[in-house]
C-alpha positions as CSV (number, residue, x, y, z in Angstrom):
1,X,21.7,-25.8,1.9
2,X,20.0,-22.5,0.6
3,X,17.2,-20.9,2.4
4,X,13.6,-21.4,1.0
5,X,10.9,-18.9,0.7
6,X,7.3,-20.1,0.4
7,X,3.9,-18.2,0.1
8,X,0.5,-19.7,0.8
9,X,-2.4,-17.7,-0.4
10,X,-6.0,-18.6,0.9
11,X,-9.1,-17.0,-0.2
12,X,-12.6,-18.0,1.3
13,X,-15.3,-15.9,-0.4
14,X,-18.4,-16.8,1.9
15,X,-20.6,-13.8,1.5
16,X,-18.0,-11.3,1.0
17,X,-17.5,-9.4,-2.5
18,X,-14.2,-9.6,-4.3
19,X,-12.4,-11.8,-1.9
20,X,-11.4,-14.3,-4.6
21,X,-10.1,-11.5,-6.8
22,X,-8.1,-10.2,-3.9
23,X,-6.5,-13.5,-3.1
24,X,-5.9,-14.2,-7.0
25,X,-4.1,-10.8,-7.2
26,X,-1.8,-11.7,-4.2
27,X,-0.9,-15.1,-5.6
28,X,-0.2,-13.4,-9.0
29,X,2.1,-10.9,-7.5
30,X,3.8,-13.4,-5.4
31,X,4.7,-15.5,-8.5
32,X,5.5,-12.3,-10.6
33,X,7.9,-10.9,-7.8
34,X,10.4,-13.9,-8.2
35,X,10.8,-13.6,-4.4
36,X,9.4,-17.1,-3.6
37,X,10.6,-20.5,-4.6
38,X,7.0,-21.9,-4.3
39,X,3.5,-20.3,-4.2
40,X,0.5,-22.4,-3.2
41,X,-3.0,-21.1,-4.1
42,X,-6.2,-22.2,-2.2
43,X,-8.9,-20.0,-3.4
44,X,-12.7,-20.6,-3.5
45,X,-13.4,-24.3,-3.9
46,X,-9.8,-25.3,-3.3
47,X,-9.8,-23.8,0.1
48,X,-11.1,-26.9,2.0
49,X,-9.9,-27.7,5.5
50,X,-8.1,-30.8,4.1
51,X,-6.4,-28.9,1.4
52,X,-5.4,-26.0,3.6
53,X,-3.8,-28.4,6.3
54,X,-2.2,-30.4,3.5
55,X,-0.5,-27.5,1.7
56,X,0.6,-25.8,5.1
57,X,2.2,-29.2,6.0
58,X,3.9,-29.4,2.6
59,X,5.2,-25.9,3.0
60,X,6.7,-26.3,6.4
61,X,8.2,-29.6,5.4
62,X,10.1,-27.8,2.6
63,X,11.6,-25.2,4.8
64,X,15.3,-25.2,5.7
65,X,17.4,-23.2,8.1
66,X,16.9,-19.5,7.9
67,X,13.8,-19.8,5.6
68,X,10.7,-17.8,5.1
69,X,7.0,-18.8,5.1
70,X,4.4,-16.3,4.3
71,X,0.6,-17.0,4.7
72,X,-2.1,-14.7,3.4
73,X,-5.7,-15.0,4.0
74,X,-8.7,-13.2,2.8
75,X,-12.2,-13.9,4.1
76,X,-13.9,-14.0,7.5
77,X,-11.8,-14.3,10.5
78,X,-12.4,-14.8,14.3
79,X,-10.2,-14.0,17.2
80,X,-9.8,-16.4,19.9
81,X,-6.9,-16.9,22.5
82,X,-4.3,-15.3,20.4
83,X,-5.1,-16.9,17.2
84,X,-7.1,-15.9,14.1
85,X,-9.4,-18.6,13.0
86,X,-10.9,-19.1,9.7
87,X,-14.0,-21.0,9.0
88,X,-14.0,-23.4,6.1
89,X,-17.0,-25.4,5.2
90,X,-15.7,-28.3,6.9
91,X,-14.1,-27.0,10.2
92,X,-12.6,-23.9,11.7
93,X,-8.8,-23.7,11.4
94,X,-6.3,-21.4,13.4
95,X,-3.9,-20.7,10.8
96,X,-0.9,-19.7,13.1
97,X,-1.5,-22.7,15.3
98,X,-1.6,-25.0,12.3
99,X,1.7,-23.9,11.1
100,X,3.3,-23.9,14.5
101,X,2.2,-27.5,15.2
102,X,3.6,-28.7,12.0
103,X,6.9,-27.0,12.8
104,X,7.0,-28.4,16.3
105,X,6.3,-31.9,15.1
106,X,8.9,-31.9,12.3
107,X,11.6,-30.5,14.6
108,X,10.9,-33.4,17.0
109,X,11.3,-35.9,14.2
110,X,14.1,-34.2,12.3
111,X,17.1,-36.3,11.4
112,X,19.5,-34.5,9.0
113,X,17.2,-31.9,7.7
114,X,17.2,-28.8,9.8
115,X,14.6,-26.1,10.3
116,X,16.1,-23.6,12.7
117,X,15.9,-19.7,12.6
118,X,12.7,-19.6,10.6
119,X,10.8,-16.5,9.7
120,X,7.0,-16.6,9.5
121,X,4.7,-13.9,8.1
122,X,0.9,-13.9,8.4
123,X,-1.3,-11.4,6.6
124,X,-4.9,-11.4,7.6
125,X,-7.2,-9.4,5.3
126,X,-10.2,-9.9,7.6
127,X,-12.2,-8.9,10.6
128,X,-11.2,-10.2,14.1
129,X,-14.5,-10.2,15.9
130,X,-15.4,-12.7,18.7
131,X,-16.6,-16.0,17.2
132,X,-20.3,-16.1,17.4
133,X,-20.5,-19.8,17.5
134,X,-18.1,-20.1,20.4
135,X,-15.0,-21.9,19.2
136,X,-13.9,-22.6,22.9
137,X,-16.7,-25.1,23.2
138,X,-15.2,-27.8,21.0
139,X,-11.7,-26.6,20.0
140,X,-8.4,-26.4,21.6
141,X,-7.9,-22.6,22.0
142,X,-5.0,-22.7,24.3
143,X,-2.7,-19.6,23.7
144,X,0.4,-19.9,21.6
145,X,3.5,-21.2,23.5
146,X,6.3,-19.3,21.7
147,X,9.1,-21.0,23.6
148,X,8.7,-23.8,21.2
149,X,9.6,-21.3,18.5
150,X,12.8,-20.0,20.2
151,X,15.1,-18.8,17.4
152,X,12.3,-18.0,15.0
153,X,10.7,-14.6,14.1
154,X,6.9,-14.1,13.7
155,X,5.3,-11.0,12.1
156,X,1.6,-10.6,11.6
157,X,-0.3,-7.9,9.7
158,X,-4.0,-7.7,10.6
159,X,-6.6,-5.5,9.1
160,X,-7.9,-4.4,12.4
161,X,-7.3,-4.8,16.2
162,X,-8.6,-7.9,17.9
163,X,-12.4,-7.4,18.5
164,X,-12.8,-4.7,15.9
165,X,-14.7,-4.9,12.6
166,X,-13.5,-3.4,9.3
167,X,-15.5,-2.6,6.2
168,X,-15.4,-5.1,3.4
169,X,-12.4,-4.0,1.3
170,X,-9.8,-5.6,-1.0
171,X,-7.3,-2.7,-0.1
172,X,-5.0,-4.7,2.1
173,X,-4.6,-7.5,-0.4
174,X,-4.0,-5.2,-3.5
175,X,-1.6,-3.0,-1.5
176,X,0.4,-6.1,-0.6
177,X,0.3,-7.2,-4.2
178,X,1.6,-3.8,-5.3
179,X,4.6,-3.9,-2.9
180,X,5.5,-7.7,-3.7
181,X,5.8,-6.6,-7.3
182,X,8.3,-3.9,-6.3
183,X,10.5,-6.7,-4.8
184,X,11.1,-5.2,-1.3
185,X,14.3,-6.3,0.4
186,X,12.7,-7.3,3.7
187,X,9.2,-8.4,4.8
188,X,8.8,-6.2,7.9
189,X,9.3,-2.9,6.0
190,X,6.9,-4.1,3.3
191,X,4.1,-4.7,5.8
192,X,4.8,-1.1,7.3
193,X,4.3,0.3,3.8
194,X,1.2,-1.8,3.2
195,X,-0.4,-0.6,6.5
196,X,0.5,3.1,5.7
197,X,-1.1,2.9,2.3
198,X,-4.3,1.1,3.5
199,X,-4.8,3.7,6.2
200,X,-4.3,6.5,3.7
201,X,-6.6,5.1,1.0
202,X,-9.3,4.1,3.3
203,X,-9.2,7.6,5.1
204,X,-8.5,5.7,8.4
205,X,-11.6,3.5,8.0
206,X,-9.2,0.6,7.9
207,X,-6.5,0.5,10.6
208,X,-4.2,-2.3,10.1
209,X,-1.8,-3.2,12.9
210,X,1.3,-5.4,13.2
211,X,2.4,-7.9,15.8
212,X,5.9,-9.2,16.0
213,X,7.3,-12.0,18.1
214,X,11.1,-11.6,18.0
215,X,13.5,-14.5,18.2
216,X,15.0,-15.1,21.7
217,X,18.3,-15.1,20.1
218,X,18.0,-11.4,19.1
219,X,15.9,-9.2,17.0
220,X,16.0,-10.2,13.3
221,X,14.4,-8.9,10.1
222,X,13.0,-11.5,7.7
223,X,14.6,-10.9,4.4
224,X,12.7,-11.3,1.1
225,X,15.6,-10.9,-1.4
226,X,18.2,-13.8,-1.7
């Protein structure tokens, strides 16, 4: 069975200017690139907690061996215990944790459909400040247990280091859209190009950084092209 490539684009405007435009641009570029088999858009009023959880579950369920799931988020973000939390109107959600829990559950229940050696990419166009409301008070904020993801590769691109704050800007999303339309061969080198461009265009006011968790089976670069 052939590999599947899925992109989920989430945009929560809250009180940030141009976030919806940024998310729409990324979604349009993902579709135009032809790199993905499916592109889910959850932007503005569609970005409810229920819809986000439902579409992430659908995306994970569609994955097959050696597949790729890319999640892009634009809006406010909060850093806690290794995760980036987003605040919908209904409830806070840790996007990485949500995806990993779906993968773990499906692997436990799998019959003939396999989901091994998966690649996950998370792109966060948001600040990663400490949550002012204290997520730890009523949420499971235990750090990620990557042993459950042995054989997978996880790459994250963040607009800033944990605990830092960036100026409101759509540069990261529009840079990502630009490189998606260029149809890059692999995900990791594309994120490096995005990071370099954002630093240059913002005159170092925005300093994205990448985080990679390599497969226990050996380093692997997530491929975008078939």
